[in-house]
N, C-alpha and C positions, 0 to 999 in steps of 0.2 A: 504494501501500499505507498511506505513513504518513496519507494523507488517511482512508485507509479505520479506520487505530485511532486516529484522533483524534476522529471521528466518533462511532466504536465508544465508545469511552472518555465525550465529553458523556452519549449516554443511557445509559450505567448510571448516572452521576452526577445524572439527572433521575429513570432511575428509581426511585433509593434512594432519592433527599426526597418520591418517590411514593409510597413502597410504607412511608418509615417514616410517613407522618400515616394509614396506612389503620387500622379498626378492628381490634382483638382479634381478631374473628370471620373476618373476608377473612385476618389474617395465619393464620392457623390454616389455612387452606385453600393457601394461599401455602406453609409450611411441608409440608403435606402431597404438594405436586405438587413439591417439590423432592428428599422424598424417595426418589423412584420416578427421579431421573436416578440415568445412570451415573457409575460413581466418575472416569470421564474431564472428562464435562461438572459434574464443582459442582470437584473442581479447579481447570476454567481457571475458574471463576467466582470463585474463592477467590481464585488469584492478581491476577486485576483488578484483585478491592475493594482486594488488599492491595499494589498500585500503587499506585491511587491512594490511596489514606491514606496511605502514606509521600510521597508527591506532595504532596502536602496539607498532611501536617506539613513538611516544607524546607519550601514555601512561605511558611506563616507565620511561619516564625524557632520554630519549635520549640512553637507555638501552637494548642491546639485550638475548631476554628472551627465554626459549623452542620455545613457538610458532613464535618469528620470525624467528627464525632457520627451522623449518617447513616450514613455507610460503615458503622460500628460496629454499630449495629444492623438494618442491612441482616447485615452478618457471624453477626449472633448468630441471626436466622432461619435460613441455611445453617447454621449449627452446633445451632441443634433440628431440623434433618432428617437432618442427618448422625447426630446418637442416635439417630434414629429406623434410619436406614436404613445406618449402620456402613457407608456407602461409601468414607471416606477416613481417612486418621487420623487422632487429633484432632492431633496434633503440626501438622498442617497448618494449625491453624488462627492456631500462638503468632504472636502478628509483633515481627519483626526487628529494629526502629525500640523495640520497649519493653520490649524482653528485650536491649538494648545498655547498653556505661557511660554510653552520652552519653543518655538518659533519665533524668529524675527521678521515680522510681518514687515516692519519699518523698513528695514533694510532691505526686506524684498522689493516693496514701493519703489526707493528709490536706486532700486539699481531698474523697477521697470519707467521710472519717468527718466533716465539718467544713464543708459545700458551703459557699460563697462566702466566705470565707475568707483563700486566698492570691489568687483570684480572682473574677470576673464570674460565674465558671460553675456553677452545681454538676452539670458532667459531669466523671465520672470512669473510667477506663479498669476500675479496681477491681468497677466495677457489671458487664463485661464480663471473667470469669475466666476466660473456656477462650484470650484473648488472649497469656495469660502463662504465660512456660515454667515448671516445677516449683523451678530457681531463682530465678527473680522470687518465684512465689509464696512462695518459703523468705521470703524476704525480706520480706515483706507481713506472714506470723506473725511473723515476729519482731519489725516497728513495732507490732502489733496486743497480742503478749505484751509487751513494755516498757510501752505506754502503761498497759496491764491493771494491770501490777505497781507503773508509777507514782502511779495510782489509788489500788488501796487503801492502797498505804504514805501517803499521802494523808489519810485516811478514818482509816486505826490513831492519825495522830498527832493526826487533828483528837478522835478519843474521846478519847484519853490526855488531851487536853487540858480539854476542854469534860464526859464523861465520868465522868472515874476510870479510861477501861479499861488496861490492858494495855499497855505502854511499848514502840516497834517499834520498838526497838534491841537488840543481842544486849545481853546483861550478865552479868558473870561476877565474882566472887567471890570471892576469893581466900584461902584462908590464909594467915599466914604460916608456916608450915610448908613452904607450894612456894613462897613466893616465890625461893626461888633458883636454882628451874626457870624461872622466865618469862625469864631473856633466849634461853636453851637452845629454851624455843618460840618466838617469834620469828621 
């Protein structure tokens, strides 16, 4: 039984690598075929790919290699097929290893926004949003909003210095008759 498991596992890894190199029309045919699978068939394949991702990720000291990338691309095909068939709940695609405290989602986000800045790879799980649960997606949106606010603030400062635009800070001018109230306001 264990020999069968490892044989199937190695076969799955080779299949994922092969499918990852297919041209879009062939991938589209595979999506159409997978969309006809039963809920049980699709669920078993999702579990097998997730197990592979978990094992590979931890074996590589929480780093991403080509096999991890191929597995996520393969999972994207299954997710696309599921979008057509609705065979399994969307939440079945959430990867526990990515939605845990141990995964550095901020680093993944930075690698997505600025490929190659933190790692040699341009791969990011953020390219495949179906793997994140709502809480992690909320964290990613918070990173995005913080970055956007920072960029807008820097642009406002730049404009105020060089083009004479409005000051990006709130300036309060208090008349002398209200000065005694200021200590109570703070």
